[in-house]
C-alpha positions as CSV (number, residue, x, y, z in Angstrom):
1,M,29.4,4.8,-45.8
2,N,25.9,5.1,-47.4
3,D,24.8,2.0,-45.5
4,T,25.8,3.3,-42.0
5,L,22.9,5.6,-41.4
6,P,20.2,3.1,-42.3
7,T,22.0,0.5,-40.2
8,I,22.1,2.6,-37.1
9,Y,18.5,3.6,-37.6
10,L,17.4,0.0,-37.9
11,S,19.5,-1.0,-34.9
12,V,18.0,1.7,-32.7
13,L,14.6,0.7,-33.9
14,L,15.1,-2.8,-33.1
15,V,16.4,-2.0,-29.5
16,L,13.3,0.2,-28.9
17,L,11.0,-2.4,-30.2
18,A,12.7,-5.1,-28.0
19,G,12.4,-2.8,-24.9
20,V,8.7,-2.1,-25.6
21,T,8.1,-5.8,-26.2
22,F,9.7,-6.8,-23.0
23,A,7.8,-4.1,-20.9
24,V,4.5,-5.2,-22.5
25,L,5.1,-9.0,-21.9
26,R,6.2,-8.3,-18.3
27,Q,3.0,-6.4,-17.7
28,V,0.8,-9.1,-19.3
29,L,2.4,-11.8,-17.2
30,K,2.0,-9.7,-14.0
31,T,-1.7,-9.0,-14.8
32,R,-2.3,-12.7,-15.6
33,R,-0.6,-13.7,-12.3
34,I,-2.8,-11.3,-10.4
35,E,-6.0,-12.3,-12.2
36,T,-5.2,-16.0,-11.7
37,T,-4.7,-15.4,-8.0
38,L,-7.9,-13.3,-7.8
39,S,-9.9,-16.1,-9.5
40,R,-8.5,-18.9,-7.3
41,L,-9.0,-17.0,-4.1
42,E,-12.6,-16.0,-5.0
43,K,-13.5,-19.5,-5.8
44,K,-11.9,-20.9,-2.7
45,L,-13.4,-18.3,-0.4
46,Q,-16.9,-18.8,-1.8
47,K,-16.8,-22.4,-0.7
48,D,-14.8,-22.4,2.5
49,R,-13.9,-20.1,5.3
50,G,-10.4,-18.8,4.6
51,T,-7.3,-18.0,6.5
52,V,-6.0,-14.6,7.4
53,I,-3.6,-14.6,4.6
54,E,-6.1,-15.6,2.0
55,Y,-8.5,-12.9,2.9
56,Y,-5.6,-10.3,3.2
57,E,-4.3,-11.2,-0.2
58,L,-7.7,-11.0,-1.9
59,G,-8.4,-7.7,-0.1
60,S,-5.0,-6.3,-1.2
61,I,-5.9,-7.2,-4.8
62,Y,-9.3,-5.4,-4.6
63,A,-7.5,-2.4,-2.9
64,D,-5.1,-2.3,-5.8
65,K,-8.0,-2.3,-8.2
66,K,-9.5,0.6,-6.2
67,L,-12.5,-1.5,-5.1
68,F,-12.1,-0.3,-1.5
69,G,-15.6,-1.3,-0.2
70,Q,-15.0,-4.9,-1.1
71,A,-11.4,-4.7,0.2
72,I,-12.8,-3.5,3.7
73,L,-15.2,-6.4,3.9
74,L,-12.3,-8.9,3.1
75,F,-9.9,-7.3,5.5
76,Q,-12.6,-7.5,8.2
77,K,-13.0,-11.2,7.3
78,A,-9.3,-11.7,7.6
79,L,-9.4,-10.4,11.2
80,K,-12.0,-13.2,11.9
81,G,-10.1,-15.7,9.8
82,T,-9.7,-19.3,11.1
83,D,-6.1,-18.7,12.2
84,A,-6.5,-15.0,13.3
85,D,-5.1,-15.7,16.8
86,E,-1.9,-17.3,15.3
87,E,-1.1,-14.6,12.8
88,N,0.5,-11.1,13.0
89,L,-2.5,-9.0,12.2
90,A,-0.7,-5.6,12.0
91,P,-0.6,-5.6,8.3
92,V,-4.2,-6.5,8.1
93,Y,-5.1,-3.6,10.3
94,N,-2.9,-1.3,8.3
95,A,-4.5,-2.3,5.0
96,L,-8.0,-1.8,6.5
97,G,-6.9,1.6,7.7
98,F,-5.7,2.4,4.2
99,A,-8.9,1.3,2.6
100,Y,-11.0,3.5,5.0
101,C,-8.6,6.4,4.3
102,A,-9.2,5.9,0.6
103,K,-12.8,6.2,1.2
104,E,-12.2,9.3,3.3
105,Q,-13.4,7.7,6.6
106,Y,-10.6,9.1,8.5
107,D,-11.7,8.3,12.0
108,L,-12.0,4.6,11.2
109,A,-8.6,4.7,9.4
110,I,-7.0,6.2,12.6
111,R,-8.5,3.5,14.7
112,Q,-7.2,0.8,12.4
113,Y,-3.7,2.2,12.3
114,K,-3.6,2.5,16.0
115,E,-4.6,-1.1,16.3
116,A,-1.8,-2.1,13.9
117,L,0.5,-0.2,16.1
118,K,-0.8,-2.1,19.2
119,Q,0.0,-5.3,17.4
120,E,3.4,-4.2,16.3
121,P,4.6,-0.9,17.9
122,G,7.5,-0.2,15.5
123,Y,5.4,-0.6,12.4
124,V,6.7,2.3,10.3
125,T,4.3,2.0,7.5
126,A,1.4,2.3,9.9
127,L,3.0,5.3,11.5
128,N,3.5,7.0,8.1
129,N,-0.2,6.2,7.2
130,L,-1.3,7.5,10.6
131,G,0.6,10.8,9.9
132,H,-1.0,11.0,6.5
133,V,-4.6,10.6,7.9
134,Y,-3.8,13.3,10.6
135,E,-2.6,15.6,7.9
136,R,-5.9,15.0,5.9
137,K,-7.8,15.9,9.1
138,Q,-5.7,19.1,9.5
139,L,-4.2,17.7,12.8
140,T,-0.7,18.9,12.2
141,A,0.8,18.3,15.6
142,Q,-0.5,14.7,15.7
143,A,0.8,14.1,12.2
144,L,4.2,15.5,13.1
145,E,4.3,13.2,16.2
146,A,3.5,10.2,14.0
147,Y,6.2,11.0,11.6
148,D,8.7,11.6,14.3
149,E,7.8,8.3,15.9
150,A,8.5,6.7,12.5
151,L,11.8,8.3,12.2
152,K,12.7,6.9,15.7
153,Y,12.4,3.4,14.3
154,E,13.6,4.0,10.8
155,P,15.8,7.3,10.7
156,K,16.3,7.1,6.9
157,N,12.6,6.9,6.1
158,S,12.2,9.4,3.2
159,T,8.5,9.8,3.5
160,A,8.6,10.6,7.2
161,K,11.6,12.9,6.8
162,R,10.0,14.9,4.0
163,R,6.5,15.1,5.6
164,A,7.9,16.0,9.1
165,E,10.1,18.9,7.6
166,S,7.1,20.2,5.8
167,L,4.9,20.1,8.9
168,R,7.6,21.8,10.9
169,K,7.7,24.7,8.4
170,R,3.9,25.0,8.8
171,L,4.0,25.0,12.6
172,V,6.8,27.6,12.8
173,T,5.1,31.0,12.6
174,P,7.0,33.8,10.9
175,A,8.4,36.6,13.0
C-alpha cells in the first residue's frame, strides 16, 4: 500500500515525459525536413531556372517564416516558371495574394485572388481569402458575396459560414 502512490506518481511522470519527448522529436524532424527542403531549393534555384512547383514550394516556406517580401518575389517567378503554361497556377496566385495581404497591400491581393478564381472558378480557399481582404478594406457587401460564393461550392465551409453570419448581422440595421 505504501508503494502505490510513488508508483502512480512515477508512471504519470514517465507518461508525461514520453509525450513531451514525442512532441519535441516530431517538431525537430519537421523543422529539419523544412530546412533541408529550403536549402536544397535555394541552391538549385540559384543555379538554374526552376519550375512552378519549385518556386511555389520555396515561396511557401518563406511565407511560413513570415518573409513575405521574398515570398512575393518567388511566387512571381513561379508564374514565369519554365512550365507555367502546363501547371494549374491558381494556388500560386492565391499564395501571392496571401503574401500581399500580409503586407497590407490589399488591392494587389484582391487582383491575385481574382486571377486565381479565373484559373479555377470554384477555388474555395481563394474565395475565403478574397472575402477576408474585402473585410479588411471595410467592403462588407463584397466580402459577404465572396463568402456566399464559397458556400455555393462548399456548403459546410466553417470559415465562410461563420464570417457570412457575422457580416449579415452587421448589414442588418436594428429597427
